[in-house]
Structures are given as structure tokens and as C-alpha cells.
N, C-alpha and C positions, 0 to 999 in steps of 0.2 A: 250376456248370458254367462253365468258362472259354471263351475265344474259340475254341479249337481243338477242343473237344469236339463231338460230334454227338449227335443224339437220334433215336430211331426214331419215325416217324409211323405212322399206322394202315395204310399200304400196305406197310410193312416196309422202306422205303428209308431210308437215312441222310441227314439234312438238317443242314447246318451252321447253328448258331444265330447270328444277327447280334450283333455286339458292342453293348453298351449303355453309353453314356457319360453322365455326369451333366451337367446344364446348366452353362454357364459362370458363374463367380461374378459377373462384371460384369453379368449379366442380372438380378440381384436388386436391386430399387430400394431405396435407402436415403435416409433423411431425418433431419435432426437433431431430437431430441426437444425440444419446446417446452413447458415446464412451465406457462408463463403461460396457454397455451390451455386446458390441463386445469383450472387453478385457476378460470378464467373459467367453464367449464362447471359446475364444482362450485358456485360461488357462485350462478350462475343457477338451478341445480336446487334449492338450499336456499331461495332466495328464492321460487321458484314453489311449493314444497311448503308453506312457511309461509303464503303468501297463500291457498293452497288450504285449509289447516287453519283459518285465520281465517274464510274464507267458509263453510266447513262448520259451524263452531260457530254462526255467526250464523243460517244457514239452519235448523239443528236447533233452535235456541232459538225461532225464529219458528214452526216446525212444531209444537213442543211447546205453545206458547201458543195456536196455532190449534186444536189438538185438545182443549183444556181445556173442560170443561162450564161453562156459565154459571150457577153456583150460588154460594151463600154460602161454600162451602169452597174456592173457587177462589183466594182470597187467599193461603191457605197454600201452594198449589202455586206461585204466582208468587213468594212469598217464598223458597221453596226454590230455585227457578230462579235468582233474583238472587244468592243465596249461592253457588251452584255457579259461576255466571258470574264472580263476583268472585274466586273462587279460581283458576279455570282461564283465564279470558279475559285478565286483566291480564298475566300472564307471557307468554302467547302473543303478545299485541300488542307487548310489549316486544321479544321475540325477533324478530318479523317486522319491526318498525321498524328494529331494529339491522341485521339482515341486508340489508334493502332499501337502507338508507342506505349500508352498506359496499359493496354491489354497485354502486350508482350512483356512489359516491365513487371506487371503483377504476376505473370506466369513464371518469369525468371526468379522472382523473389520467393516463390512458393517451393521451388525445387531444392 
């Protein structure tokens, strides 16, 4: 429907439709993209997730040890836990330490 067309309302009378205009382009706020801000958010999120993973592994290891029965076969369970932690925990600690060091190193260089 253009500006000069009319439409019928329920009373049967012709009513002119008001013109609709788009908002002015200057009303749209613009800002320059800052990639350093996004990198900072990503570094922070990676560091938080790695710390959370390390804390979870430690908590689960202690929970596992806490639930073990106090019998002679417990030594075998503890040895298995030590082997799993040696395989999993060392690389995660390395990753977390590297990410946290990089995060704080980048923060220090920006100041």
C-alpha cells in the first residue's frame, strides 16, 4: 500500500493510511571494534575454565579417597588413582600455569 491508497475499516468508510518512514541513519549508534577487549575476555575465560578444571580434579580425587573402604585392598585403589592423576593432572597443571601466566603477563604489559 503506498501513501495515497486508502483502506476500508469495519464501518465501511475509507481511511487514509499514514506514511511510514524509516529511522534516520544517524540514530544508529556506532563504535569502533576493539579486538584487544575481546582477546582479554577470551584469555580470562580460558584461565577461569582451567582453574575450575584443576580444582575439580583435586576435589574429585579427595572425594574418591574419602569414599574408599579402609581394608587391605585400599592400597590398590590408591595406586590406580595416583597413576590416573599422573597422566591427567600434570598436563592440566601445565596448561593452567601457562594460560594464567600469559593472562597476567598480557595484563602487566598493557599497564
